[in-house]
C-alpha positions in Angstrom: 321.3 121.1 17.1 321.7 123.4 20.8 317.7 123.7 20.4 317.0 120.3 20.0 319.1 119.0 22.8 317.7 121.7 25.3 314.2 120.2 24.1 315.4 116.9 24.7 316.7 117.7 28.0 313.6 119.2 29.4 311.2 116.2 28.4 313.6 113.6 29.2 314.2 115.2 33.0 310.5 114.8 33.0 310.4 111.3 32.0 313.3 110.4 34.5 311.4 112.1 37.5 308.6 109.8 36.7 310.5 106.8 36.6 311.9 107.4 39.8 307.8 107.7 41.0 307.0 104.4 39.3 309.7 102.6 40.7 309.2 103.3 44.2 305.6 102.4 43.6 306.8 99.2 42.0 308.9 98.5 45.3 305.4 98.3 46.8 303.8 96.0 44.2 306.2 94.2 42.3 303.3 92.5 39.8 302.4 95.9 38.5 302.5 95.2 34.9 301.0 98.8 34.4 304.0 100.1 35.9 306.7 97.6 34.3 305.2 98.6 30.8 305.5 102.8 32.0 309.2 102.5 33.1 310.3 100.7 29.9 308.7 102.9 27.9 310.2 106.0 29.5 313.5 104.3 29.2 313.1 103.4 25.5 311.9 107.3 25.0 315.0 108.8 26.7 317.4 106.1 24.8 315.8 107.1 21.5 316.5 111.0 21.7 320.0 110.3 23.6 320.8 108.3 20.6 320.1 110.7 18.3 321.9 113.3 20.6 325.4 111.1 20.2 324.9 110.5 24.3 326.6 107.1 24.5 326.7 106.7 28.1 323.2 108.0 28.0 322.3 105.1 25.6 324.4 102.4 27.1 322.4 102.9 30.5 318.9 103.3 29.3 319.7 100.3 26.8 320.4 97.8 29.8 318.1 99.2 32.1 315.5 98.6 29.1 316.8 95.0 28.6 315.9 94.6 32.3 312.4 95.9 32.4 311.7 93.9 29.1 313.0 90.6 31.1 310.6 91.4 33.9 307.5 92.6 32.4 307.9 89.0 30.2 308.7 87.2 33.1 312.0 86.1 32.3 313.8 87.6 35.5 311.9 88.4 38.7 311.5 91.9 40.3 313.7 91.5 43.4 315.0 94.5 45.4 318.0 94.2 43.4 316.1 94.8 40.4 314.5 98.2 41.7 318.1 99.2 42.9 319.7 98.8 39.8 316.7 100.9 37.6 316.9 103.5 40.6 320.6 103.4 40.0 320.2 104.3 36.4 317.8 106.4 36.6 319.9 109.0 39.1 322.6 108.6 36.4 320.3 109.4 33.8 319.0 112.4 35.6 322.6 113.2 36.6 323.8 113.7 32.9 320.6 115.6 31.9 320.9 117.7 35.0 324.4 118.6 34.1 323.3 118.9 30.2 320.6 121.3 31.7 323.3 123.4 33.5 325.4 124.1 30.1 327.8 121.0 30.4 329.0 120.1 27.3 327.9 116.8 26.2 331.6 115.7 25.2 332.5 116.3 28.8 329.7 114.1 30.1 331.5 111.4 32.7 330.7 107.4 31.3 328.6 104.8 32.6 330.5 103.6 35.6 331.2 99.9 35.8 329.6 99.5 39.0 326.0 100.4 37.6 326.8 98.4 34.5 327.7 95.3 36.9 324.1 95.6 38.9 322.0 96.0 36.0 323.8 92.8 34.2 323.2 91.0 37.7 319.7 92.4 37.8 319.0 90.5 34.3 320.3 87.4 35.4 317.6 87.3 38.4 320.5 87.6 40.9 319.3 88.1 44.4 322.6 90.1 45.7 325.3 91.9 43.8 328.5 93.6 45.2 329.3 96.7 43.5 332.9 97.0 41.9 334.9 100.3 43.7 336.2 102.3 40.8 340.1 103.0 41.0 340.8 106.1 42.8 343.0 107.6 40.5 341.5 106.3 37.0 338.9 107.8 35.1 336.4 104.8 34.6 336.4 103.7 31.2 333.0 104.0 28.7 330.8 100.6 29.7 329.2 99.7 26.5 328.2 95.9 27.4 328.3 93.7 24.2 324.5 92.9 24.2 323.6 96.6 24.0 323.6 96.4 20.2 325.0 99.8 19.5 326.0 101.0 16.3 329.6 100.4 15.5 331.8 103.4 14.6 333.3 103.8 11.2 337.0 103.3 10.3 337.9 106.8 10.6 336.9 106.6 14.2 333.6 109.0 13.6 330.0 108.3 14.8 328.0 106.3 12.3 325.5 108.8 12.8 322.8 107.0 10.1 323.2 103.9 12.2 322.7 105.7 15.1 319.6 107.1 14.0 318.1 103.9 12.5 318.8 102.0 15.5 316.6 104.0 17.8 313.8 104.8 15.2 310.7 102.0 14.8 311.6 100.0 11.9 309.3 100.9 8.7 309.9 104.6 9.3 313.0 104.9 7.1 313.6 103.6 3.6 315.3 100.3 3.9 319.1 100.3 3.7 320.9 98.2 0.8 322.5 95.8 3.7 321.7 96.1 7.4 324.6 95.8 10.1 324.4 93.0 12.1 324.9 95.0 15.2 321.3 96.3 14.7 319.8 92.7 15.4 318.8 93.3 19.0 317.8 96.8 18.6 315.4 95.7 15.5 313.8 92.5 18.1 313.1 95.6 20.7 311.4 97.5 18.2 309.0 94.7 17.1 308.7 93.7 20.6 307.4 97.1 21.3 305.4 97.2 18.1 303.3 93.8 18.9 302.4 95.2 22.4 301.1 98.4 20.7 303.7 100.4 22.5 305.0 102.3 19.5 302.6 103.7 16.9 303.8 104.5 13.8 300.6 106.8 12.8 301.3 110.4 11.4 302.9 112.8 14.0 300.7 113.4 16.4 299.3 117.2 16.7 301.0 119.1 19.4 298.3 120.5 21.9 301.1 122.6 24.0 304.0 124.6 23.4 307.1 125.6 25.8 307.5 129.3 25.9 310.4 131.4 27.8 309.4 132.3 31.3 310.7 135.4 30.8 308.4 136.1 27.8 305.6 135.0 30.2 306.7 137.6 33.3 306.7 140.5 30.5 303.5 139.5 29.4 302.0 139.1 33.0 303.4 142.8 33.6 301.6 144.4 30.7 298.6 142.4 31.6 298.9 144.0 35.2 299.6 147.5 34.0 296.5 147.2 31.8 294.0 146.3 34.6 295.8 149.2 36.8 295.1 151.3 33.9 291.5 150.4 33.1 290.7 150.3 36.8 291.8 154.3 36.8 289.9 155.1 33.8 286.9 153.8 35.4 287.4 155.9 38.7 288.2 159.3 36.3 284.7 158.3 34.6 282.8 158.0 37.8 284.0 161.4 38.6 283.3 162.9 35.1 279.6 161.3 34.9 279.1 163.8 38.1 279.0 166.8 35.8 275.8 166.9 33.3 276.2 166.4 29.7 273.5 167.5 27.1 273.4 167.9 23.1 276.2 166.0 21.1 278.1 165.5 24.3 275.5 162.9 26.1 275.5 160.1 23.2 279.8 160.0 23.6 279.5 159.9 27.1 277.2 156.7 26.9 279.9 155.4 23.8 282.8 156.1 26.4 281.0 154.2 29.3 280.1 151.2 27.4 284.0 151.1 25.8 285.6 151.7 29.1 283.6 148.7 30.8 284.4 146.4 27.9 287.9 147.4 27.8 288.1 146.9 31.6 286.7 143.4 31.2 289.2 142.1 28.6 292.0 143.7 30.3 291.1 141.6 33.6 290.5 138.5 31.5 293.5 138.8 29.7 295.4 138.8 33.3 293.7 136.1 34.8 294.5 133.9 31.2 298.1 134.9 31.8 298.5 133.9 35.2 296.8 130.6 34.3 299.8 130.0 32.2 302.2 130.4 35.0 300.1 128.1 37.3 301.5 124.2 37.5 300.5 121.4 40.0 302.4 121.0 43.0 302.7 117.4 42.2 305.9 118.3 39.7 307.6 119.0 42.9 306.1 116.5 45.1 307.5 113.5 43.0 311.1 114.6 43.7 310.8 113.4 47.2 309.8 109.7 47.4 313.5 108.9 46.3 314.7 111.5 48.9 313.1 110.1 51.7 313.9 106.4 50.9 317.5 107.1 50.7 317.8 109.4 53.8 315.7 106.7 55.5 317.9 103.8 54.5 321.3 106.2 55.7 319.8 107.2 59.1 318.3 103.3 59.4 315.0 104.5 59.9 311.6 102.7 58.4 309.4 105.4 56.9 306.7 105.9 54.6 305.9 109.2 52.7 302.5 109.8 52.3 301.6 112.4 49.3 298.2 114.0 48.5 296.5 117.0 46.6 299.5 116.7 44.0 296.8 118.2 41.6 296.9 121.2 43.9 298.2 124.2 41.1 300.4 127.3 42.5 302.4 129.8 40.3 305.2 128.2 38.8 307.9 130.6 40.7 306.7 129.1 43.9 306.8 125.6 42.6 310.6 126.4 41.5 311.5 127.9 44.9 310.0 125.6 47.5 312.2 122.3 46.4 314.9 123.6 49.2 312.5 124.6 52.0 310.7 121.1 51.7 314.0 119.2 51.4 315.1 121.1 54.8 312.1 120.2 56.6 311.7 116.3 55.1 315.2 115.9 56.2 314.5 117.6 60.0 311.5 115.4 60.2 313.7 112.1 59.3 316.5 113.3 61.4 314.8 115.2 64.6 311.4 113.8 64.3 311.1 109.8 63.7 312.6 107.9 66.3 314.5 104.6 65.8 312.2 101.0 65.1 313.5 100.7 69.2 312.1 104.0 70.3 309.1 103.3 68.6 308.4 100.1 70.0 309.2 101.5 73.4 306.1 103.7 73.0 304.1 101.1 71.7 304.0 102.7 68.1 304.1 101.6 64.5 307.6 100.6 63.9 307.3 102.0 60.3 306.6 105.5 60.8 304.7 108.1 58.5 305.4 111.4 56.7 302.8 113.2 55.2 303.3 115.7 52.5 299.7 117.4 51.8 298.6 120.2 49.7 295.0 122.2 49.0 293.5 125.0 48.0 291.7 127.2 50.8 290.2 130.7 49.5 292.8 132.5 48.1 295.8 130.9 49.3 297.6 127.4 48.7 298.6 125.4 51.8 301.3 122.6 52.2 301.4 120.5 55.0 304.3 118.4 56.0 303.7 116.1 59.2 305.2 113.3 61.1 304.3 111.1 63.9 307.4 111.3 65.4 308.3 112.6 69.3 307.1 115.6 68.8 308.6 119.0 69.7 309.7 119.7 73.6 308.5 123.5 74.2 310.5 124.1 77.0 313.8 122.2 75.8 313.7 124.8 72.7 313.2 127.8 74.8 316.4 126.4 76.9 318.5 125.9 74.1 317.8 129.3 72.7 318.3 131.4 75.9 321.3 129.5 76.3 322.7 130.1 72.7 321.7 134.2 73.6 319.0 133.8 70.5 316.4 135.1 72.9 316.0 136.9 76.1 314.9 134.7 79.5 311.5 136.6 79.0 310.4 135.8 75.3 308.7 133.2 74.0 306.7 132.0 76.9 303.6 130.1 75.0 304.5 126.8 73.3 303.3 128.4 70.1 306.1 131.1 70.5 308.6 128.5 71.2 308.0 126.2 68.6 308.7 129.2 66.1 312.7 129.5 67.5 313.4 126.7 65.5 313.3 129.2 62.3 316.0 131.5 64.2 319.3 131.4 62.1 322.0 129.5 64.1 319.4 127.4 66.4 319.9 123.7 66.2 319.0 121.0 69.5 321.4 118.5 68.0 324.6 118.3 70.0 326.7 117.0 67.2 326.2 117.9 63.6 325.5 114.9 61.3 325.3 114.9 57.6 321.9 115.4 57.8 321.2 117.9 60.1 322.3 119.8 63.2 324.5 122.8 61.7 321.9 125.2 62.7 321.3 126.1 59.1 318.1 125.2 57.5 314.8 126.3 59.2 315.8 129.8 58.9 315.8 129.5 55.3 312.7 128.1 54.9 310.9 130.7 56.7 313.0 133.2 54.6 311.9 131.6 51.4 308.6 131.3 52.3 307.9 134.8 53.1 309.8 136.3 50.2 306.9 134.9 48.1 304.1 136.5 50.5 303.6 133.4 52.8 303.8 132.4 56.4 304.9 129.2 58.1 303.6 128.0 61.2 304.4 124.8 63.6 302.0 122.7 65.5 303.4 119.6 67.8 302.1 117.4 70.7 305.1 115.8 72.8 305.0 112.2 71.7 302.8 112.5 68.7 304.5 114.5 66.1 304.7 117.9 64.5 303.2 119.8 61.6 304.7 122.3 59.6 301.8 124.6 57.8 303.2 126.9 54.9 300.4 129.3 53.9 301.1 131.0 50.1 299.1 133.1 47.6 297.7 131.0 44.6 299.1 134.1 42.5 302.1 136.1 43.3 301.3 139.3 41.2 298.1 139.7 42.5 296.3 139.2 45.8 292.8 140.4 47.2 293.4 142.6 50.1 291.5 144.7 52.2 292.4 148.5 52.1 292.6 150.7 55.6 293.8 153.6 56.5 296.1 154.9 59.4 297.3 158.4 60.2 296.4 159.2 56.5 298.7 156.2 54.8 296.7 153.4 52.6 297.7 150.2 53.4 296.4 146.6 52.5 296.2 143.4 54.6 295.7 140.0 52.7 292.3 138.9 52.5 293.2 135.5 53.5 293.7 136.9 57.1 290.6 138.9 57.8 288.0 137.4 59.6 285.4 140.5 59.9 285.4 143.9 60.5 284.2 145.3 64.2 283.8 148.7 65.7 286.2 149.8 68.4 284.8 151.1 71.7 286.5 154.3 73.5 287.9 152.2 76.6 289.1 148.7 76.6 289.1 146.3 79.5 293.2 145.5 80.4 295.0 142.7 80.9 298.2 142.8 81.8 298.4 146.3 81.1 297.3 145.7 77.5 294.1 146.3 75.7 291.6 143.5 74.9 288.2 143.5 73.7 285.6 140.5 73.8 284.8 139.3 70.4 282.2 136.2 70.2 282.7 135.7 73.6 286.2 135.5 73.6 288.8 138.4 74.7 291.1 139.3 72.2 294.2 141.5 72.4 294.2 144.6 70.6 297.4 146.0 68.9 297.6 149.5 66.5 298.8 149.1 63.1 299.9 152.2 63.2 302.0 152.1 66.1 303.2 148.7 65.4 304.9 150.3 62.0 306.0 153.6 63.7 303.3 156.0 62.4 302.1 159.0 64.5 299.4 158.2 67.1 295.6 158.6 65.9 292.1 158.0 66.7 291.6 154.1 65.6 288.0 153.3 65.8 287.6 150.6 63.7 289.1 146.7 64.3 290.2 144.2 62.0 289.5 140.6 63.5 293.2 138.9 62.2 292.9 134.8 61.7 296.0 133.9 63.2 297.5 130.6 65.0 296.9 133.3 68.4 293.9 135.5 66.7 293.8 139.3 67.6 292.0 142.7 66.5 294.0 145.0 64.8 293.3 148.7 65.3 293.2 151.0 62.1 291.2 154.4 61.4 289.2 153.3 58.6 288.5 150.6 56.2 288.4 152.0 52.4 286.9 148.3 51.2 288.3 145.9 48.9 290.7 145.6 46.0 292.5 142.5 43.9 295.7 144.6 43.9 299.3 144.2 41.6 302.0 143.8 44.0 305.3 145.0 43.4 308.0 143.7 45.7 310.4 145.8 47.6 313.8 145.3 46.1 315.9 148.3 47.6 315.2 148.5 50.7 313.4 146.3 53.8 310.9 147.5 56.1 309.6 145.0 58.9 306.0 144.3 58.5 305.6 145.7 54.6 306.1 142.7 51.8 305.6 145.1 48.4 303.4 148.2 46.9 300.7 148.6 44.9 298.3 151.3 43.1 295.1 151.6 43.9 292.0 152.3 41.4 292.8 156.3 42.2 296.4 155.8 41.7 297.6 156.5 45.2 300.4 154.3 46.4 299.5 151.3 48.6 302.0 149.8 51.1 301.1 145.9 51.7 301.4 144.5 54.7 303.0 140.6 54.9 301.5 138.0 55.3 303.8 136.4 58.1 304.0 139.9 59.6 300.3 139.5 60.5 300.6 135.4 61.4 302.9 136.6 64.0 300.7 139.0 65.5 302.6 142.1 64.2 305.4 141.8 66.4 308.5 143.4 65.8 311.1 141.9 67.9 314.7 142.5 68.2 316.5 139.4 68.7 319.8 139.2 71.1 323.2 138.0 69.0 325.3 135.7 70.7 
């Protein structure tokens, strides 16, 4: 039973999230019959599983909402704001119960359906245009709310649940052998089933062949680890074979070497295919994450008294599931800040000749080996001078730091930084944006801000599509082997013996533009060496990174650093020759390879 409950919770949570998305769409297009039918089917499906699991409060909420949407799609009741609100409240209640079950709450400890929700749903079914939600007594637990028209199976005389009646109530008619006497309390349920059958919404065919299975994420991680090690072993074997072929083999040894070469080539190809196939199983569309936000924006905008649309695009873009699971909190922080800090009130927008209805955009797309996620708004933008002054006043930076606007915008990621004078329920406590940057960098990503005063602000997150393997350029400085993410590499140039100087710092002209030259070895603390190779880094403020030599490119299996933290280093890897390689952090490169000591208040 425990495994069945887990399976039900996982599937029902997906349905509940989809319901919220459909309801917000329905709010904009009340006459969309496809959406009405989709919501009806989702609640009907959840109710069936909840009934089998004896989750009575969830069954009650789903059944009432199912009745509501049956009335809406047949025209018996209009699609009013109260109907949308009631359905959203019901889906929220169902999602909360499912989340509690997912977190280990015993089904017997779940809360009962609130009286206020029951009243709201009944008012919506009756077509009322407004409803007063009755307040629950402060010191009294709400009673189990099972309305008289829910047609739930009655309990037996011994106070035990009538399991057979429950099961028959949620299974399409004709699936099970008929009982000798049908309980009159099942009448409404049978009518709902007949309606569904008449509209081809419930199919009584043979069980559908499952085309997917659920696998424990830990098992996938182990499989990926083994696949990565096999690729690394195959690459090292290929290097050894290449060195071995430098010797001459005669007689019987010659065909053996030829067979060994062919076998190793095939093993290398298959191990690479295995690794790619395993990585593909971890890929998920970011839409799974994005679909959680429309309701969040709707409720926050309502609390703040602002009129805002959330536009989502690129939801089909795929990224590692670990990234999808960990990006929720960072994106919530950015969306909340966009609403509270960025978007003006209707009065302020009117004075600026802007549309009274603001827009927040959430976009995702693939760029080379990276996934880009952008959060932008058409609000008031950020004032670089004000940000700089606030950071200096709080003692977070010195007066000589963050002189450019781009550097000033990055100050919002400092712990304890906030431009709010008074903390609100949404933001202003100086906690959040530093967490965003930390979460992004944990997955070897980077985040940048661009803003124009009066026009809006854009946050751009760059993340590797695959966390375990990244394309890199192998470089060498002071004898150490280092790897740079290829997503930041534009090209390789030869460095002269002497440079032009601007403000005491070396500068080299590249394609007609003067770029600062920074030594990778010196930044990371290596001994001074002769660096004659430059790598043009594609950063918000481009620059040239000087190194001793470039050893080529390679797809490396990255191992994160867990026992220590080194500025600029995100992990380690093994080259094809078996040499230890330090992997440079993407955000470190995007920030200009600067290691700065922050002042503390």
